[in-house]
C-alpha positions in Angstrom: -2.0 -15.0 -15.3 -1.6 -18.7 -14.6 -3.9 -20.3 -12.0 -3.8 -23.7 -10.4 -7.3 -24.8 -9.4 -7.6 -27.8 -7.0 -11.2 -28.8 -6.8 -12.6 -32.4 -6.8 -16.2 -31.4 -7.7 -16.0 -31.7 -11.5 -19.1 -29.6 -12.1 -17.9 -26.8 -9.9 -14.4 -27.1 -11.3 -15.7 -26.7 -14.8 -17.8 -23.7 -13.8 -14.9 -21.9 -12.2 -12.6 -22.8 -15.1 -15.0 -21.4 -17.7 -15.5 -18.2 -15.6 -11.8 -17.6 -15.2 -11.0 -18.5 -18.9 -13.5 -15.8 -19.9 -11.5 -13.4 -17.8 -8.4 -14.3 -19.9 -6.7 -16.4 -17.2 -4.9 -19.6 -17.9 -6.2 -22.4 -15.7 -4.7 -25.8 -14.9 -7.1 -28.2 -13.2 -6.3 -30.8 -10.5 -8.9 -33.1 -8.9 -6.7 -34.6 -6.2 -3.8 -33.7 -3.9 -1.5 -35.8 -6.0 -2.4 -34.1 -9.2 -2.0 -30.7 -7.6 1.5 -31.6 -6.3 2.6 -32.8 -9.8 1.4 -29.5 -11.3 2.9 -27.3 -8.5 6.3 -28.9 -8.7 6.5 -29.0 -12.5 5.1 -25.5 -13.4 5.1 -22.0 -12.1 1.8 -20.3 -11.2 0.7 -16.8 -10.3 -2.2 -18.0 -8.0 -3.4 -21.2 -6.3 -7.1 -21.8 -5.8 -7.4 -24.7 -3.4 -10.2 -26.8 -2.0 -9.4 -28.6 1.3 -11.1 -32.0 1.4 -9.9 -33.6 -1.8 -8.9 -37.2 -2.8 -5.3 -38.3 -2.0 -4.5 -35.2 -0.1 -5.6 -32.2 1.9 -5.5 -28.6 0.7 -4.3 -27.3 4.1 -1.4 -29.7 4.2 -0.6 -29.2 0.5 -0.2 -25.4 0.9 1.7 -25.9 4.1 4.2 -28.2 2.4 4.7 -25.6 -0.4 5.3 -22.9 2.1 7.8 -25.1 4.0 10.0 -25.3 0.9 9.8 -21.6 0.2 7.1 -21.4 -2.4 5.4 -18.0 -2.0 2.7 -18.3 -4.7 -0.4 -16.5 -3.5 -3.2 -18.8 -2.5 -6.9 -18.7 -1.8 -8.8 -21.5 -0.1 -12.3 -22.3 -1.6 -14.0 -24.7 0.9 -17.2 -25.7 2.6 -15.3 -25.7 5.9 -16.8 -22.6 7.5 -15.8 -22.7 11.2 -13.5 -20.0 12.4 -11.1 -22.7 13.5 -10.8 -24.0 10.0 -10.2 -20.5 8.6 -7.5 -20.0 11.2 -5.8 -23.2 10.0 -6.0 -22.0 6.4 -4.2 -18.7 7.3 -1.7 -20.5 9.5 -0.8 -22.7 6.6 0.0 -19.6 4.5 -3.1 -18.7 2.5 -3.8 -15.1 1.4 -7.6 -15.4 1.4 -10.4 -17.8 2.3 -13.7 -18.2 0.5 -16.6 -20.2 2.0 -18.8 -22.3 -0.3 -21.3 -21.6 -1.7 -20.1 -18.3 -3.2 -20.8 -16.0 -6.1 -18.3 -16.0 -9.0 -18.2 -12.3 -8.8 -16.8 -12.6 -5.2 -14.0 -14.8 -6.6 -13.2 -12.2 -9.2 -13.0 -9.5 -6.6 -10.7 -11.5 -4.4 -8.5 -12.4 -7.3 -8.3 -8.7 -8.2 -7.2 -8.0 -4.7 -4.5 -10.6 -4.8 -3.3 -9.0 -8.1 -3.2 -5.6 -6.5 -1.3 -6.8 -3.4 1.3 -8.8 -5.4 1.5 -6.4 -8.4 0.4 -9.0 -10.9 0.0 -7.3 -14.2 -2.7 -8.2 -16.9 -0.9 -6.3 -19.6 1.9 -8.0 -21.5 4.0 -4.8 -21.2 5.6 -4.4 -17.7 6.9 -0.9 -17.1 10.0 -1.2 -15.0 11.0 2.5 -14.9 10.9 5.5 -17.3 13.6 4.0 -19.4 12.8 0.3 -19.3 9.8 -1.8 -20.3 9.4 -5.5 -20.6 7.1 -7.6 -22.8 6.2 -10.6 -20.7 4.9 -12.5 -23.8 7.8 -12.1 -26.1 10.5 -11.7 -23.4 11.6 -8.4 -25.2 13.2 -5.8 -23.0 12.6 -2.3 -24.4 15.4 0.0 -23.3 14.6 3.4 -24.6 14.5 2.8 -28.4 16.5 -0.5 -28.2 14.8 -3.9 -28.1 16.7 -6.7 -26.4 15.6 -10.3 -26.5 16.1 -11.9 -23.1 16.6 -15.7 -22.8 13.7 -17.4 -21.1 15.3 -18.0 -17.7 16.5 -14.4 -17.4 13.0 -13.3 -18.4 11.4 -15.4 -15.7 13.8 -14.1 -13.1 13.0 -10.6 -14.1 9.3 -11.2 -13.8 9.7 -12.7 -10.3 11.7 -9.7 -9.2 9.1 -7.4 -10.7 6.4 -9.0 -8.6 8.5 -8.5 -5.5 9.7 -4.9 -5.9 11.8 -3.5 -3.0 12.0 -6.9 -1.4 15.3 -8.7 -0.9 15.2 -12.1 -2.7 17.6 -14.9 -2.0 19.0 -17.2 -4.6 17.3 -20.0 -2.7 13.9 -18.3 -3.1 14.5 -17.8 -6.8 15.4 -21.4 -7.3 12.2 -22.6 -5.6 9.9 -20.1 -7.4 11.4 -19.8 -10.9 12.7 -23.3 -11.6 10.8 -26.5 -11.7 11.2 -28.7 -8.6 13.2 -31.4 -10.4 15.6 -28.9 -12.1 16.5 -26.7 -9.2 19.9 -25.1 -10.0 22.9 -24.3 -7.8 23.5 -20.9 -6.3 26.4 -20.3 -8.7 24.1 -20.9 -11.7 21.5 -18.5 -10.4 24.1 -15.9 -9.7 25.3 -16.2 -13.3 21.8 -15.6 -14.6 21.4 -12.6 -12.4 24.8 -11.3 -13.4 23.8 -11.5 -17.1 20.5 -9.8 -16.3 22.1 -6.9 -14.4 24.4 -6.2 -17.4 21.2 -5.6 -19.5 18.9 -3.8 -17.1 21.6 -2.0 -15.0 23.1 -2.8 -11.6 21.2 0.1 -10.1 17.8 -1.6 -11.0 18.8 -5.0 -9.5 21.1 -4.4 -6.6 23.2 -6.9 -4.6 22.4 -7.0 -0.9 25.6 -8.6 0.4 25.2 -11.9 2.1 21.4 -11.8 1.7 20.3 -11.7 -1.9 19.2 -9.1 -4.5 16.7 -6.3 -4.5 14.7 -5.0 -7.5 14.4 -1.2 -7.2 
């Protein structure tokens, strides 16, 4: 699980990073709004942990901007702003949870586990799609009954995104925003080609076309 941590307090940032690393999470650190933007638009993350009052930016506005362009990465605010009005702003900007400082690290772990449950984020490298299909998210190997099929990286990332959003209709625009880097966003035709190739391997019944809307992972 890849986590972006935006926290300008270096001591607290290191404490949280060490704690999350011990839980086998991959953590990228940002100490300012500008650094967080660079990371968010150049890499894909499973979770955002965001302070609010940071140099060269504001956590509320940062998440709001991501949501405005269609980025749906789960987000938790970690902040000393403890008024109900501030919490309301955080949720209005699109956060999934809100932790008030100071807090126990165990509380952070519990809230992350809840996000993983809600968004079906798996710790195991093996993702079970159905009784016939499994997918190794580390090696990008699709295990189809007794056959092993190596998926290209982009098809693998698309499959993982659909797996996190089972039974939801996903548009090509959403895929472009959440799977590709900001600077390399592809055309709809390119994304449809990747999906066409993926459907040939996993089966059209697993990834169905919702005409005029997008695709649904069943």
